[in-house]
Structures are given as C-alpha cells and as structure tokens.
C-alpha positions as CSV (number, residue, x, y, z in Angstrom):
1,X,34.7,51.8,189.7
2,X,36.6,54.2,191.7
3,X,35.5,57.1,188.7
4,X,31.9,55.0,188.6
5,X,31.5,55.3,192.4
6,X,32.6,59.6,192.2
7,X,30.5,60.7,189.7
8,X,27.4,58.9,192.2
9,X,28.8,61.0,195.1
10,X,28.6,64.1,193.0
11,X,25.4,62.9,192.2
12,X,23.8,62.1,195.3
13,X,25.6,65.4,196.9
14,X,23.9,67.9,193.9
15,X,20.6,66.1,194.9
16,X,21.2,66.7,198.6
17,X,22.0,70.2,197.7
18,X,19.0,70.8,196.0
19,X,16.6,69.6,198.6
20,X,18.5,73.0,200.5
21,X,17.3,75.4,197.7
22,X,14.5,77.8,198.9
23,X,12.6,77.4,195.6
24,X,10.4,80.6,196.8
25,X,13.5,82.2,194.9
26,X,13.5,81.9,191.1
27,X,17.4,81.8,191.3
28,X,16.8,78.7,193.3
29,X,14.7,77.2,190.8
30,X,16.7,77.8,187.8
31,X,19.9,76.5,189.8
32,X,17.7,73.1,191.0
33,X,16.8,72.3,187.4
34,X,20.4,73.0,186.4
35,X,21.8,70.8,189.2
36,X,19.0,68.2,188.6
37,X,19.9,67.7,185.2
38,X,23.9,67.2,186.3
39,X,23.0,64.8,188.5
40,X,20.8,62.9,185.9
41,X,23.8,62.7,183.6
42,X,26.2,62.1,186.3
43,X,24.6,58.7,187.1
44,X,24.1,57.8,183.3
45,X,28.2,58.4,182.8
46,X,28.6,56.4,186.4
47,X,26.8,53.3,184.8
48,X,29.0,53.7,181.8
49,X,32.4,53.7,183.3
50,X,30.8,50.8,185.5
51,X,29.5,48.8,182.3
52,X,33.2,49.8,180.7
53,X,35.2,48.4,183.8
54,X,33.5,45.1,183.6
55,X,34.1,45.2,179.6
56,X,38.5,45.8,180.7
57,X,38.2,43.3,183.5
58,X,37.0,40.4,181.0
59,X,39.8,40.8,179.8
60,X,41.9,40.9,182.1
61,X,43.8,37.7,182.2
62,X,44.3,37.5,178.3
63,X,47.9,36.1,177.3
64,X,50.1,38.9,176.5
65,X,50.0,39.3,172.7
66,X,53.4,40.1,170.5
67,X,53.1,44.0,169.3
68,X,55.3,45.7,167.0
69,X,57.9,47.7,169.3
70,X,58.5,49.9,166.4
71,X,55.2,51.1,165.8
72,X,54.5,51.2,169.5
73,X,57.8,53.9,169.7
74,X,55.9,55.8,166.2
75,X,55.8,59.6,166.9
76,X,52.3,59.1,166.3
77,X,51.3,56.7,169.2
78,X,54.3,57.9,171.9
79,X,52.3,61.1,170.7
80,X,49.1,59.9,171.9
81,X,50.7,58.3,174.8
82,X,52.1,61.2,176.2
83,X,48.5,63.2,175.6
84,X,46.8,60.4,177.7
85,X,49.4,60.9,180.5
86,X,49.3,64.9,180.0
87,X,45.6,64.7,180.9
88,X,46.5,61.8,183.8
89,X,47.9,64.8,185.1
90,X,44.9,67.2,184.5
91,X,42.8,65.0,186.5
92,X,45.3,63.9,189.3
93,X,45.7,68.5,189.7
94,X,42.1,68.9,189.7
95,X,41.1,66.2,191.7
96,X,44.0,67.7,194.2
97,X,42.8,71.2,194.4
98,X,38.4,69.7,194.9
99,X,39.6,67.6,197.3
100,X,41.4,70.1,199.1
101,X,38.4,72.8,198.8
102,X,35.6,69.9,199.6
103,X,37.8,68.8,202.8
104,X,38.0,72.7,204.0
105,X,33.6,72.5,203.0
106,X,33.1,69.0,205.4
107,X,35.0,70.7,208.1
108,X,32.5,74.5,207.9
109,X,29.2,71.9,207.5
110,X,30.5,69.4,210.4
111,X,31.3,73.2,213.2
112,X,34.7,73.1,212.5
113,X,37.0,75.8,212.3
114,X,40.1,75.9,210.3
C-alpha cells in the first residue's frame, strides 16, 4: 500500500502545483496539460496497486506449498530473481535521491535555509 500512497501523494502535489501555474503563459498551459495527465495516470496506478495488494493479502495465510529445490535454483529462476533484486536496488537508490531533493524543496518552501 505504501507504493500506492506514494503515487496518490505525487498526484496530489502535481494537482496543487498546477494551481500555481500562471495560465496566461503558453508554456504554463502546456505544463498544466502534461501534469494533469500524469496525475490522472498516477491515480489510476494507485488504484491498481491497491487492488494488487488486496489480492495478495487474501492469499497471505495460504499454507506453504512444496517446491522443487532444483527448479528454484535453475539459472532461469535465479536470473529472474537477480533482476528483481537489482530493480529493487534501483528503486531504493532513486527514492533516496528523491527524498533528499524533496526534503530540500520542502525546507525552501517552508522558508527554512539549508
């Protein structure tokens, strides 16, 4: 659910950002159109993420099934899991970068000097 919440909060911020645009400026109108579309898609994605989380939650208490250890250690399966872990690391690094950037923006917006 945290990922869905992240998309919802991003959409919310884009929606508020759009309100600050000076629409007498053509570039601002273009920016508004882009951010409105992005925010809409983020809201859709947040709903989908919540649905996936709910579905996964329904099966959380399933009894553990037997697995073929040889199949789980096949190069295909290990490779897929390795790519998954690499994607997790990429997301973690990206989020860390975003948090640092956005904390600075928040300090600036609230009038605090860095």
